[in-house]
C-alpha atoms as one frame of an Amber mdcrd trajectory, in Angstrom:
protein
 -11.453 -60.602  55.991 -13.587 -58.770  58.616 -11.502 -56.533  61.341 -11.863
 -54.110  63.395  -8.757 -51.319  63.965  -8.330 -48.206  65.636 -10.000 -45.607
  63.676  -7.855 -43.180  61.704  -9.256 -39.731  60.070  -7.978 -41.488  56.152
 -11.087 -44.086  57.040 -13.358 -41.699  57.909 -12.434 -39.720  54.552 -13.001
 -42.943  52.620 -16.379 -43.950  54.613 -17.622 -40.378  53.968 -17.264 -40.112
  49.865 -18.912 -43.703  50.179 -21.651 -43.784  52.462 -25.301 -44.725  52.041
 -27.588 -42.757  50.572 -29.790 -42.236  53.849 -26.863 -40.726  55.806 -25.994
 -38.787  52.740 -29.237 -36.948  53.206 -29.117 -36.674  56.576 -25.664 -35.150
  56.387 -27.725 -32.742  53.929 -30.729 -31.882  55.352 -28.601 -31.173  58.026
 -26.021 -28.759  56.694 -23.331 -31.312  59.202 -19.586 -30.307  58.209 -19.305
 -34.059  58.456 -15.578 -33.918  58.012 -15.375 -31.838  60.598 -17.266 -32.775
  62.751 -15.061 -36.532  62.665 -11.963 -35.035  63.134 -13.585 -33.498  66.569
 -14.726 -37.390  67.283 -11.993 -38.997  66.566  -9.846 -36.840  68.796 -12.614
 -36.612  71.491 -10.688 -39.285  73.864 -13.501 -41.979  73.006 -12.506 -45.076
  71.678 -13.442 -45.201  67.980 -12.911 -48.156  65.476 -13.095 -49.291  61.914
 -14.492 -52.145  60.111 -12.414 -53.332  57.806 -13.506 -55.867  55.271 -11.285
 -57.186  52.869  -8.390 -53.877  53.443 -11.351 -51.592  52.567 -12.988 -49.023
  55.566 -17.388 -50.097  55.838 -18.014 -48.583  59.052 -16.809 -46.392  61.664
 -18.284 -45.332  65.245 -17.274 -44.177  68.427 -18.880 -42.555  71.193 -18.730
 -38.960  72.808 -20.704 -36.776  75.752 -21.473 -33.811  75.242 -22.452 -32.808
  79.453 -20.844 -32.699  82.561 -23.376 -35.665  83.284 -20.949 -38.117  81.224
 -23.473 -40.253  79.070 -22.186 -41.832  76.686 -23.747 -40.648  73.090 -23.077
 -43.250  70.344 -21.778 -42.485  66.853 -21.472 -44.819  63.201 -21.231 -43.505
  59.085 -21.980 -46.612  57.104 -21.098 -47.829  53.915 -23.180 -49.856  51.614
 -20.204 -52.575  52.065 -21.887 -53.488  55.373 -25.537 -55.047  53.802 -23.058
 -57.422  53.167 -21.839 -58.045  56.893 -24.534 -56.365  58.559 -24.165 -59.476
  61.943 -20.469 -59.099  62.442 -20.948 -55.024  62.656 -23.979 -55.340  64.971
 -21.728 -57.603  67.117 -19.009 -54.987  67.718 -21.935 -52.290  68.291 -23.254
 -54.385  71.104 -20.167 -54.282  72.691 -19.577 -51.347  72.521 -22.448 -49.736
  73.327 -21.867 -52.025  76.638 -18.571 -50.755  77.042 -19.686 -47.617  77.043
 -22.464 -47.939  80.001 -19.549 -49.801  82.194 -17.617 -46.668  81.840 -19.260
 -43.633  81.689 -22.790 -44.595  82.847 -26.370 -44.086  80.412 -25.828 -44.354
  76.634 -27.954 -42.311  74.475 -28.313 -43.144  70.791 -29.961 -41.027  68.171
 -31.084 -41.906  64.569 -32.472 -40.123  61.769 -35.978 -40.524  62.048 -36.389
 -41.346  58.069 -33.071 -44.070  58.091 -35.185 -47.069  58.759 -31.978 -49.401
  58.816 -30.290 -47.338  62.059 -33.850 -47.444  64.168 -34.153 -50.855  64.145
 -29.802 -50.750  64.869
């Protein structure tokens, strides 16, 4: 069964431990403290969600704003499990992007240029 639930830090820890290889490379390449950034992202006041597939966290996503202009910036972390369920994730993320635009104005998404799947999204 596929469902979206409000994101929790425990979901994030699970996903960080099961990231797709390209996402691991991006985090390592940039020298990010992924758990600390995720904790900050989940506490920033924007809604965030976890895609659960048969009770297992498969992706976590949300938004943030770093400027006074209020534009929304998207973030997402995924496990290999989403490869079997890309359509529900893409539909939900499209809905989320539209919601962010309606509530916060321009929406900005950044991806690692080496991660082809993210570029297509």
